[in-house]
C-alpha positions in Angstrom: 0.9 0.6 -83.1 2.9 3.3 -81.3 1.5 4.6 -78.0 1.6 8.3 -79.2 2.8 10.1 -82.3 3.5 13.8 -82.2 3.9 15.4 -85.6 5.7 18.8 -85.3 5.4 21.5 -87.9 6.5 25.1 -88.1 9.1 27.4 -89.6 12.8 26.9 -89.1 13.9 28.2 -85.7 10.4 28.1 -84.2 11.5 25.8 -81.3 10.7 22.4 -82.7 14.1 20.9 -81.7 13.8 22.3 -78.1 10.4 20.7 -77.7 11.7 17.4 -79.1 14.6 17.3 -76.7 12.3 17.9 -73.7 9.9 15.2 -74.8 12.8 12.7 -75.2 14.4 13.7 -71.9 11.3 13.8 -69.8 9.1 11.1 -71.2 11.4 8.9 -73.3 9.9 9.7 -76.7 11.8 8.4 -79.7 12.8 11.2 -82.1 12.4 10.7 -85.8 13.7 13.5 -87.9 12.4 13.8 -91.5 15.9 14.6 -92.7 17.1 11.2 -91.3 14.3 9.5 -93.3 15.5 11.4 -96.4 19.0 10.2 -95.9 17.7 6.6 -95.5 15.8 6.9 -98.8 18.4 9.0 -100.6 21.8 8.3 -98.9 23.6 10.3 -101.6 22.1 13.6 -100.3 24.6 15.6 -98.2 23.6 16.9 -94.7 22.9 20.5 -95.9 19.6 22.2 -95.3 19.1 23.4 -98.8 19.9 20.0 -100.4 17.7 18.1 -97.9 14.8 20.5 -98.7 15.2 19.8 -102.4 15.3 16.0 -101.8 12.2 16.2 -99.6 10.4 18.1 -102.3 11.3 15.4 -104.9 10.0 12.7 -102.6 6.8 14.7 -102.1 6.2 15.0 -105.8 6.9 11.3 -106.3 4.7 10.0 -103.5 2.1 12.7 -102.9 3.6 13.3 -99.5 3.2 9.7 -98.4 6.9 8.9 -98.1 7.1 10.1 -94.5 4.4 7.7 -93.4 5.8 4.8 -95.4 9.3 5.3 -94.0 7.9 5.7 -90.5 6.1 2.3 -90.8 9.3 0.6 -91.9 11.3 2.2 -89.1 8.8 1.3 -86.4 8.1 -2.3 -87.6 10.6 -3.8 -85.2 10.0 -1.4 -82.3 8.2 -1.9 -79.0 4.5 -1.4 -79.8 4.2 1.0 -76.8 6.9 3.4 -78.1 6.0 7.1 -78.3 7.3 9.0 -81.2 7.9 12.7 -82.1 8.4 13.5 -85.7 10.5 16.6 -86.4 9.0 17.7 -88.7 6.3 17.7 -91.3 6.3 20.3 -94.1 3.2 19.5 -96.1 -0.5 18.8 -95.2 -0.3 15.7 -97.4 2.5 14.3 -95.2 0.4 14.8 -92.0 -2.7 13.4 -93.7 -0.9 10.2 -94.6 0.4 9.8 -91.1 -3.1 10.3 -89.7 -4.5 7.8 -92.2 -1.9 5.2 -91.1 -2.1 5.7 -87.3 -5.4 7.3 -86.6 -6.2 8.8 -83.2 -2.7 8.3 -81.7 -1.5 11.2 -83.9 -1.4 14.8 -82.5 -0.2 17.6 -84.8 1.6 20.4 -83.0 2.5 23.6 -84.9 4.9 26.1 -83.5 5.1 29.6 -84.8 6.7 33.0 -84.1 7.0 36.4 -85.7 9.5 36.7 -88.5 11.8 39.0 -86.7 12.2 36.5 -83.8 12.8 33.7 -86.3 15.5 35.8 -88.0 17.2 36.5 -84.7 17.1 32.9 -83.5 18.5 31.6 -86.8 21.5 33.9 -86.6 22.2 32.6 -83.0 21.5 28.9 -83.5 24.0 26.1 -83.6 23.0 23.2 -85.8 24.7 20.0 -87.0 23.3 20.8 -90.5 25.2 22.8 -93.1 23.0 25.9 -92.7 21.9 28.3 -95.4 23.7 31.6 -95.2 20.6 33.6 -94.1 17.1 33.2 -93.0 16.0 34.8 -96.2 17.5 32.0 -98.2 15.7 29.5 -96.0 12.4 31.3 -96.6 13.0 31.3 -100.3 12.3 27.6 -100.5 8.7 27.2 -101.8 7.7 24.5 -99.3 9.2 26.4 -96.3 7.5 29.6 -97.5 4.1 27.8 -97.1 4.8 25.9 -93.8 2.9 28.4 -91.7 -0.3 27.4 -93.5 -0.1 24.1 -91.6 -1.4 25.7 -88.5 -4.8 25.6 -90.1 -5.0 21.8 -89.7 -3.0 21.5 -86.4 -4.4 20.2 -83.2 -2.3 22.6 -81.2 -0.8 25.9 -82.3 1.7 27.7 -80.0 3.4 31.1 -80.4 6.9 30.5 -79.1 7.5 34.2 -78.8 4.9 34.4 -76.0 5.8 31.0 -74.5 9.2 29.9 -73.1 10.5 26.4 -74.0 9.2 25.1 -70.7 5.8 26.6 -71.3 5.6 25.0 -74.7 6.6 21.7 -73.3 4.0 21.8 -70.4 1.2 22.8 -72.8 2.0 19.9 -75.2 2.5 17.4 -72.4 -0.8 18.4 -70.8 -2.6 18.3 -74.1 -1.4 14.7 -74.6 -2.2 13.8 -71.0 1.3 12.7 -70.4 0.8 13.6 -66.7 -2.4 11.6 -66.6 -5.8 13.0 -66.1 -7.5 14.0 -62.9 -6.2 13.5 -59.4 -5.7 10.0 -58.2 -4.9 9.2 -54.6 -1.7 7.2 -54.9 0.3 8.4 -51.8 0.3 6.8 -48.4 1.9 8.7 -45.5 3.7 7.3 -42.5 4.0 9.6 -39.5 5.0 9.2 -35.8 2.2 10.0 -33.4 4.3 10.7 -30.3 7.9 11.8 -29.6 9.7 9.7 -32.2 11.1 6.2 -31.9 7.7 4.7 -32.4 9.0 2.0 -34.7 8.4 3.6 -38.0 11.3 1.8 -39.7 9.8 -1.6 -39.1 6.3 -0.6 -40.3 7.7 1.0 -43.4 9.9 -2.0 -44.2 6.8 -4.3 -43.9 4.7 -2.1 -46.2 7.5 -1.2 -48.7 7.2 -4.1 -51.2 3.7 -2.9 -52.1 5.0 0.4 -53.5 6.8 1.7 -56.6 8.3 4.8 -55.0 9.7 5.2 -51.5 10.2 8.8 -50.4 11.8 10.2 -47.3 12.3 13.7 -45.9 13.9 14.9 -42.6 17.5 14.4 -41.7 20.1 12.2 -39.9 18.7 13.2 -36.4 16.2 10.3 -37.0 17.5 6.8 -37.3 14.9 4.3 -38.4 15.7 0.7 -37.5 14.7 -2.4 -39.5 15.1 -6.0 -38.5 17.8 -7.8 -40.5 20.3 -10.6 -40.0 22.9 -11.0 -38.8 22.3 -7.5 -37.4 19.7 -4.8 -37.6 19.8 -2.1 -40.3 19.6 1.6 -39.5 18.5 4.2 -42.1 19.1 7.8 -41.4 18.7 9.2 -44.9 17.5 6.4 -47.2 13.9 5.2 -47.0 13.6 2.3 -44.5 12.2 0.0 -47.1 15.2 0.4 -49.4 16.4 -3.2 -49.0 12.9 -4.8 -48.7 11.6 -3.3 -51.9 14.4 -4.0 -54.3 12.6 -2.6 -57.4 11.2 0.6 -55.9 12.6 4.0 -56.8 14.1 5.7 -53.7 13.8 9.4 -53.2 15.2 11.9 -50.8 12.9 14.9 -51.0 13.6 18.7 -51.3 12.9 19.3 -47.6 15.6 16.8 -46.5 18.9 17.7 -44.7 21.9 15.6 -45.7 25.0 14.7 -43.7 27.1 13.6 -46.7 29.4 11.1 -44.9 26.5 9.2 -43.5 24.5 9.2 -46.7 27.5 7.9 -48.7 28.0 5.2 -46.1 24.4 4.1 -46.3 24.5 4.0 -50.1 27.6 1.8 -50.0 26.4 -0.4 -47.1 23.1 -1.1 -48.8 24.5 -1.3 -52.3 22.2 1.3 -53.8 22.8 2.1 -57.5 22.3 5.5 -59.0 19.4 4.3 -61.2 17.4 3.6 -58.0 18.2 6.6 -55.8 17.1 10.1 -56.7 18.0 13.1 -54.5 16.2 16.4 -54.9 18.6 19.2 -56.0 17.2 21.5 -53.3 18.0 19.2 -50.3 20.5 21.0 -48.1 23.9 19.7 -47.1 24.8 19.8 -43.4 28.2 21.2 -42.7 30.5 20.3 -39.8 30.0 23.8 -38.4 26.3 23.1 -38.1 27.0 20.1 -36.0 29.5 22.0 -33.8 27.0 24.8 -33.2 24.4 22.4 -31.9 26.7 20.7 -29.4 25.4 23.0 -26.6 21.8 21.9 -27.3 22.6 18.5 -26.0 22.8 20.0 -22.5 19.7 22.3 -22.7 17.1 20.3 -24.6 18.8 16.9 -25.2 19.2 17.6 -28.9 20.8 14.9 -31.1 23.1 17.7 -32.3 23.2 16.4 -35.9 23.2 19.9 -37.4 19.8 19.6 -38.9 18.4 22.7 -37.2 21.4 24.9 -38.0 21.3 23.8 -41.6 17.6 24.8 -41.7 18.5 28.2 -40.3 21.1 28.7 -43.0 18.6 27.7 -45.7 16.1 30.2 -44.4 18.8 32.9 -44.2 19.7 32.3 -47.9 22.4 34.8 -49.1 23.3 35.9 -45.5 24.0 32.3 -44.3 27.4 31.4 -42.8 28.8 29.1 -43.9 27.2 29.6 -47.3 24.4 27.3 -48.2 25.3 24.2 -50.3 22.4 22.3 -51.8 22.7 18.8 -53.1 22.8 20.0 -56.7 26.3 21.5 -56.2 27.9 18.4 -54.7 29.8 16.6 -57.4 29.6 13.2 -55.7 25.8 13.3 -55.8 25.5 14.3 -59.4 24.5 10.8 -60.6 21.6 10.8 -58.1 20.2 14.4 -58.7 16.7 14.7 -60.1 13.8 16.9 -59.0 11.3 15.1 -56.8 8.4 16.7 -58.6 9.4 15.1 -61.8 9.5 11.6 -60.2 6.2 12.2 -58.6 4.6 13.4 -61.8 5.8 10.3 -63.6 4.4 8.1 -60.9 1.0 9.9 -60.9 0.7 9.6 -64.7 1.5 5.8 -64.5 -0.7 5.1 -61.5 2.3 4.1 -59.4 2.0 3.9 -55.6 4.1 6.1 -53.4 5.0 5.6 -49.7 6.1 8.8 -47.9 8.0 8.2 -44.7 8.0 10.9 -42.1 10.6 11.1 -39.3 10.5 11.8 -35.6 7.1 12.3 -34.0 4.1 14.7 -34.2 4.7 16.0 -30.6 8.2 17.1 -31.6 6.8 19.5 -34.2 8.3 22.9 -34.0 4.8 24.4 -34.4 2.7 21.9 -32.5 5.0 20.3 -29.9 6.0 21.5 -26.4 8.2 24.4 -27.3 11.2 24.7 -26.9 11.6 21.0 -26.4 10.9 20.3 -30.1 12.8 19.6 -33.3 13.5 22.1 -36.0 10.8 21.1 -38.5 7.1 20.3 -38.7 6.8 16.6 -38.2 3.0 16.3 -38.8 1.6 14.6 -41.9 0.9 18.0 -43.5 4.5 19.2 -42.8 5.9 16.0 -44.2 3.8 16.4 -47.4 5.0 19.9 -47.7 8.7 18.9 -47.5 8.1 16.3 -50.1 6.1 18.5 -52.5 2.9 16.3 -52.4 -0.5 18.0 -52.3 -3.1 16.7 -49.8 -5.4 15.6 -52.7 -2.9 12.9 -53.6 -3.1 11.2 -50.2 -4.9 7.9 -49.9 -3.9 6.7 -46.4 -2.3 8.4 -43.4 -0.9 5.9 -41.0 0.0 7.2 -37.6 2.3 5.0 -35.6 2.0 4.9 -31.8 4.0 2.8 -29.3 2.5 1.3 -26.1 4.9 3.2 -23.9 6.0 6.5 -25.3 9.6 7.6 -24.9 11.8 10.7 -25.1 15.5 11.1 -25.3 17.2 10.9 -21.9 18.1 14.2 -20.2 16.3 17.5 -20.4 14.3 16.6 -23.5 11.0 18.0 -22.3 7.6 17.0 -20.9 5.7 13.8 -21.7 3.0 11.7 -19.9 3.3 10.3 -16.4 7.0 9.2 -16.4 7.8 5.7 -15.1 10.9 3.5 -15.0 12.0 0.7 -17.2 11.8 -1.6 -14.2 8.1 -0.9 -14.1 7.7 -1.8 -17.7 9.7 -5.0 -17.2 7.5 -5.9 -14.2 4.3 -5.4 -16.2 5.4 -7.1 -19.5 7.6 -9.9 -18.2 10.6 -8.8 -20.3 14.0 -8.8 -18.6 14.8 -5.2 -17.6 18.4 -5.5 -18.9 17.1 -6.3 -22.4 14.8 -3.3 -22.2 17.6 -1.0 -21.2 19.8 -2.3 -24.0 17.0 -2.0 -26.6 15.9 1.5 -25.4 18.9 3.5 -26.4 18.5 6.2 -29.1 19.4 5.0 -32.6 21.5 8.2 -33.3 23.2 9.1 -30.0 22.9 5.8 -28.1 21.4 7.7 -25.1 19.2 5.9 -22.6 15.5 6.8 -23.3 13.0 8.1 -20.8 9.6 6.3 -20.7 6.1 7.1 -19.6 2.6 5.8 -19.4 0.6 5.9 -22.6 -0.9 9.4 -22.8 -4.4 9.2 -24.3 -4.6 13.0 -24.5 -1.3 13.2 -26.4 -2.6 10.6 -28.9 -5.8 12.4 -29.3 -3.9 15.6 -30.0 -1.7 13.9 -32.6 -4.9 12.4 -34.2 -6.4 15.9 -34.5 -3.2 17.2 -36.2 -2.7 14.3 -38.6 -6.2 13.1 -39.4 -5.1 9.4 -39.6 -7.0 6.9 -41.6 -5.2 4.1 -39.8 -3.1 3.5 -36.6 -0.1 1.2 -36.3 0.5 0.1 -32.8 4.0 -1.0 -32.0 5.7 -2.6 -29.0 2.7 -4.8 -28.2 5.1 -7.1 -26.3 5.7 -4.3 -23.8 2.1 -4.8 -22.7 2.7 -8.5 -22.3 5.6 -10.8 -23.3 2.9 -13.3 -24.4 2.1 -11.0 -27.4 5.3 -12.0 -29.0 3.8 -15.4 -29.8 0.7 -13.9 -31.4 0.3 -14.2 -35.2 -3.3 -13.2 -35.4 -5.3 -10.5 -33.6 -7.4 -13.1 -31.6 -4.1 -14.5 -30.2 -3.2 -11.2 -28.4 -3.9 -11.1 -24.7 -7.5 -9.9 -23.7 -6.0 -6.8 -22.1 -4.2 -5.9 -25.3 -7.3 -6.3 -27.4 -9.2 -4.0 -24.9 -6.3 -1.5 -25.1 -6.5 -1.5 -29.0 -10.3 -1.0 -28.9 -9.9 2.0 -26.7 -7.1 3.4 -28.9 -9.4 3.1 -31.9 -12.1 5.1 -30.1 -9.7 7.9 -28.9 -7.8 8.2 -32.2 -11.0 7.8 -34.3 -9.2 5.4 -36.7 -8.8 1.6 -36.9 -5.6 0.0 -35.5 -4.7 -1.8 -38.8 -1.1 -2.9 -38.0 0.2 -4.3 -34.8 3.9 -4.9 -34.1 4.4 -7.7 -31.6 8.2 -8.1 -31.6 11.4 -7.2 -33.4 11.6 -10.0 -35.9 11.0 -10.9 -39.6 7.5 -12.0 -38.7 6.4 -9.3 -36.4 3.3 -7.6 -37.8 -0.3 -8.5 -37.4 -2.0 -7.0 -40.6 -5.6 -6.1 -40.2 -5.8 -3.7 -43.1 -8.6 -3.6 -45.6 -6.5 -1.9 -48.2 
């Protein structure tokens, strides 16, 4: 039994072929054209509209219109039982009744119509593989074709294609058939940094990634997310951090992303990502070398990573006045195999109940709107900003995980205010970790600059919690509280001081600490989730 059968009817040039093509392209429907069924049953009939119409009428007289249903059953006998079919098209009520009798409630009859003057004009302009009749008057002279508009009386859906574009027709039919699913299901989990970036988002995302069907990332190459791997760690500046941990997941770079093409191409090659896995939104902007050059001075004034993300954003906002002109991902030939609108991927995922992990970049307190201006980044890094860049409505969100590290950091240099600043020597003395190892580890992923470090700021975390409304907290760098935490595999094995710290964090953030990273290793997460 097929999953769905759409039977189309309507006069020639009413838009049936356009709707069919969209159903095939978007939802993988199988097209069955009645003219092809005629050629199977009567192979001697030439591919000319008038001769096919005559052959169809002969079959109708011989079978009472049941020939379409019978041929369909034969054709589908060896197909996957979950196939969805669009039949283009039925011309008699008896044909439709026979299909309904054979397949019952999976059948939906859609009738397309338009005023005669529009049909005439479309027919004159159409290109068809059939040998067409010389005029629309000749088409209408066929007795069956002349009565085809009467089928709207028995149709489930009737659409006037003069008043609806091809996209409108498609959306109405897809929604009628619930191809997008019904209702709003919370299928999206969001990962967001709760401080100034470098909270360890990459490792948390990589840990969670195998549980998801779609991994989506926004932001740009000014954020490098690091994931434990052997023989050396993996760094992701464009691709989702779980790309290699979740080998079957679809990878998506969203419309709000900024792409430095050489780095993206290098990542695709390095991680052996095939085009059938990676989808890039056509509206993601490409960073130009001039963008990077213009940001060089920002290294001195606000310790920017100078990756060109901010300048690219300025050009996108300026639109037609931008210099150099804006290039979006859709115009870059080398990206053509990967281009697909993120909204389509998300709609497919929603309809099929697939789980989506949205990976934010940088940290909440670097938000251009909510951070300590001007020592901020060029975008909104909160959960809501990340959702907007991806094109996901808040009603789709199930969990928001805010990641905090035990000792917040900022990029070295004039990068702006933070909590009570301390030295790495102090962290080493408290934790028991060799200071040289800390200094080596605490260099920025993108620019290799030594990081500044401060005491944990409870007020900053509370502010980030207010902005993000997290359902869960992931605490990273637990070993910076005590080297002994590296040996913990369960919550009760953490040091008593660490457990007290976590309990207070839960009170301040108003959310449970569900994930705890104890070291940079394959087995580095204590998972306390209830989801």
